[in-house]
C-alpha positions in Angstrom: 161.7 202.9 72.3 162.7 199.7 70.5 159.6 197.8 71.5 157.5 200.8 70.0 159.2 200.5 66.7 158.9 196.7 66.6 155.1 197.0 67.2 154.8 199.5 64.4 156.7 197.2 62.0 154.5 194.1 62.9 151.2 195.7 62.3 151.0 194.2 58.7 150.0 190.8 57.4 150.3 189.7 53.8 150.5 193.5 52.9 147.4 194.3 54.8 147.2 196.4 58.1 145.2 194.1 60.2 144.9 196.3 63.2 144.7 199.9 61.9 144.4 202.9 64.3 140.6 203.6 64.1 138.8 206.6 65.4 135.2 207.3 66.5 133.0 209.8 64.8 133.0 212.0 67.9 136.8 212.3 67.9 137.8 215.9 67.8 140.3 217.4 65.3 142.8 218.2 68.0 142.8 214.6 69.0 143.5 213.6 65.4 146.4 216.0 65.5 147.8 214.2 68.5 147.3 210.7 66.8 149.2 212.1 63.7 152.1 213.2 65.9 152.1 209.9 67.8 151.9 207.4 64.9 153.5 209.4 62.1 150.8 209.0 59.6 147.7 211.1 58.9 144.9 208.8 57.5 142.5 207.1 59.8 139.4 205.1 59.3 136.3 206.3 61.2 134.2 203.4 62.6 131.0 203.4 64.7 132.9 202.8 67.9 136.4 203.7 66.9 137.5 200.0 66.6 138.3 197.5 63.8 135.4 195.2 63.2 132.8 197.8 63.5 130.9 199.7 60.7 133.1 201.9 58.6 131.6 205.3 58.4 134.4 207.3 56.7 138.1 208.3 56.5 139.8 211.3 57.9 143.0 212.6 56.2 145.1 215.7 56.0 142.8 216.8 53.1 139.8 216.8 55.3 141.3 218.7 58.2 143.9 221.0 56.7 143.0 224.7 57.1 140.2 224.1 59.6 140.5 226.6 62.3 138.1 225.0 64.8 140.1 222.1 66.2 137.2 221.1 68.5 135.1 220.0 65.5 134.2 216.2 65.5 135.7 214.3 62.7 132.1 213.4 61.6 131.7 217.0 60.5 134.6 216.8 58.0 135.5 213.3 57.2 135.2 211.9 53.8 132.3 209.5 53.3 132.4 208.8 49.6 134.7 205.9 50.0 136.3 203.4 47.7 136.4 200.0 49.5 137.3 196.5 48.8 135.1 193.6 49.9 136.4 190.7 51.8 138.0 188.4 50.7 140.4 190.6 48.7 143.9 189.5 47.6 146.8 192.1 47.7 146.8 192.2 43.9 143.1 193.1 43.8 143.8 195.8 46.4 146.6 197.2 44.4 144.4 197.4 41.2 141.6 199.1 43.1 144.1 201.7 44.6 145.6 202.2 41.2 142.4 202.9 39.4 140.8 204.9 42.1 144.0 206.9 42.9 143.3 206.6 46.6 145.9 206.7 49.2 144.2 204.2 51.6 141.8 201.3 50.9 139.7 199.9 53.6 138.7 196.3 53.4 135.3 195.6 54.7 133.0 192.5 55.1 129.5 192.1 53.6 128.0 194.1 56.4 130.4 197.1 55.9 132.4 196.4 59.1 136.2 197.2 58.8 138.5 194.2 58.6 141.7 195.7 57.3 143.3 198.6 55.5 146.0 198.9 52.9 147.9 201.9 51.9 149.6 203.2 48.9 152.8 204.2 50.7 153.1 200.6 52.0 152.6 199.1 48.6 155.3 201.6 47.3 157.7 200.6 50.0 157.2 196.8 49.0 157.8 197.8 45.4 161.0 199.9 46.2 162.4 197.4 48.6 161.7 194.0 47.4 164.6 192.3 49.2 163.4 193.5 52.6 163.5 190.5 55.2 159.9 189.3 55.7 158.4 186.4 57.5 155.7 184.0 56.2 153.0 186.6 56.7 155.0 189.2 54.6 155.6 191.1 57.9 159.0 192.8 58.2 161.3 191.0 60.4 162.4 193.1 63.4 164.9 192.7 66.2 165.4 194.5 69.4 167.9 194.3 72.2 167.6 195.0 75.9 170.4 195.6 78.5 170.4 193.9 81.9 
């Protein structure tokens, strides 16, 4: 349980999510429901092979899947494809400006070929703003501790 929480905390580097949970276009809506339950968030980048480093095809969020009755639909049928993205290299300040101006909740960071390299989210930026004194390491990752019994 503690290891799971530490793993979630350490997903970020310099304000960017460097290993976001990605899904493939053939992923079914019921599988997205399970991922939402497992990870506690609802926005996922959709890439060609469901992995970071492959071409970004779209994003799937609650707005795309709410009120959909057929949970066997693939995300490719309902995902958002008109995306606002930032190109690598991108600073956190630049990402903040793009998200503010576009009013988007998630901002994918892509390379020149359109491959997903990172993600940043409005909720994470708000947490950084609201908790400026949080303990962070050199990569701006939250410090986390866990204990085990022997």
